[in-house]
One Martini backbone bead per residue (centre of mass of N, CA, C, O) as a GRO file, in nm:
protein
   83
    1UNK     BB    1   6.438   3.864   3.138
    2UNK     BB    2   6.692   4.039   2.967
    3UNK     BB    3   6.694   4.161   2.634
    4UNK     BB    4   6.963   4.238   2.404
    5UNK     BB    5   7.002   4.431   2.099
    6UNK     BB    6   7.245   4.449   1.829
    7UNK     BB    7   7.250   4.603   1.554
    8UNK     BB    8   7.115   4.398   1.315
    9UNK     BB    9   6.942   4.255   1.524
   10UNK     BB   10   6.766   4.494   1.598
   11UNK     BB   11   6.648   4.539   1.314
   12UNK     BB   12   6.519   4.256   1.270
   13UNK     BB   13   6.350   4.248   1.543
   14UNK     BB   14   6.258   4.568   1.632
   15UNK     BB   15   6.447   4.587   1.900
   16UNK     BB   16   6.656   4.651   2.182
   17UNK     BB   17   6.442   4.540   2.404
   18UNK     BB   18   6.340   4.286   2.659
   19UNK     BB   19   6.095   4.119   2.862
   20UNK     BB   20   6.109   3.778   2.984
   21UNK     BB   21   5.965   3.457   3.028
   22UNK     BB   22   6.061   3.157   3.071
   23UNK     BB   23   6.013   2.867   2.955
   24UNK     BB   24   5.989   2.559   2.990
   25UNK     BB   25   6.321   2.420   2.913
   26UNK     BB   26   6.478   2.699   2.929
   27UNK     BB   27   6.843   2.665   3.020
   28UNK     BB   28   6.989   2.772   2.760
   29UNK     BB   29   7.113   2.945   2.510
   30UNK     BB   30   7.023   2.753   2.282
   31UNK     BB   31   6.724   2.737   2.374
   32UNK     BB   32   6.669   3.035   2.356
   33UNK     BB   33   6.723   3.073   2.050
   34UNK     BB   34   6.507   2.872   1.959
   35UNK     BB   35   6.269   3.017   2.088
   36UNK     BB   36   6.303   3.288   1.946
   37UNK     BB   37   6.261   3.187   1.648
   38UNK     BB   38   5.938   3.135   1.720
   39UNK     BB   39   5.842   3.458   1.757
   40UNK     BB   40   5.926   3.524   1.450
   41UNK     BB   41   6.058   3.652   1.158
   42UNK     BB   42   6.277   3.836   1.283
   43UNK     BB   43   6.407   3.625   1.459
   44UNK     BB   44   6.464   3.411   1.244
   45UNK     BB   45   6.648   3.594   1.074
   46UNK     BB   46   6.859   3.674   1.299
   47UNK     BB   47   6.897   3.339   1.386
   48UNK     BB   48   6.975   3.157   1.141
   49UNK     BB   49   7.297   3.233   1.190
   50UNK     BB   50   7.491   3.152   1.468
   51UNK     BB   51   7.787   3.226   1.357
   52UNK     BB   52   7.686   3.558   1.378
   53UNK     BB   53   7.636   3.511   1.695
   54UNK     BB   54   7.652   3.665   2.005
   55UNK     BB   55   7.682   3.597   2.365
   56UNK     BB   56   7.569   3.747   2.679
   57UNK     BB   57   7.586   3.675   3.029
   58UNK     BB   58   7.615   3.904   3.244
   59UNK     BB   59   7.869   4.019   3.060
   60UNK     BB   60   7.939   3.725   2.949
   61UNK     BB   61   8.054   3.517   2.757
   62UNK     BB   62   7.857   3.259   2.572
   63UNK     BB   63   7.760   2.950   2.526
   64UNK     BB   64   7.514   2.730   2.433
   65UNK     BB   65   7.554   2.570   2.731
   66UNK     BB   66   7.476   2.802   2.890
   67UNK     BB   67   7.314   2.907   3.147
   68UNK     BB   68   6.968   3.011   3.213
   69UNK     BB   69   6.767   3.275   3.380
   70UNK     BB   70   6.572   3.435   3.549
   71UNK     BB   71   6.734   3.764   3.569
   72UNK     BB   72   6.889   3.776   3.331
   73UNK     BB   73   7.131   3.911   3.104
   74UNK     BB   74   7.088   3.913   2.744
   75UNK     BB   75   7.319   3.943   2.474
   76UNK     BB   76   7.293   4.028   2.124
   77UNK     BB   77   7.562   3.996   1.876
   78UNK     BB   78   7.796   4.067   1.666
   79UNK     BB   79   8.083   4.037   1.559
   80UNK     BB   80   8.388   4.192   1.666
   81UNK     BB   81   8.632   4.444   1.592
   82UNK     BB   82   8.950   4.575   1.649
   83UNK     BB   83   9.218   4.847   1.648
   0.00000   0.00000   0.00000
């Protein structure tokens, strides 16, 4: 799985992207985010308040119950507004 981090999430996590192999049992966006929180203090800080984190799986917005699998591209970013 390719993970992409944008804006302040990138700053807190300390990288713009990474490739990971999902551990057993991580099958949804919500489970992925919980697993990521355990990977270190930067992840925990970035994902502390999930109400300010948006997720896209394979370039489509995804809810916490959306399935994920190895081979997916998952992007994490703050809410954005346009003008």
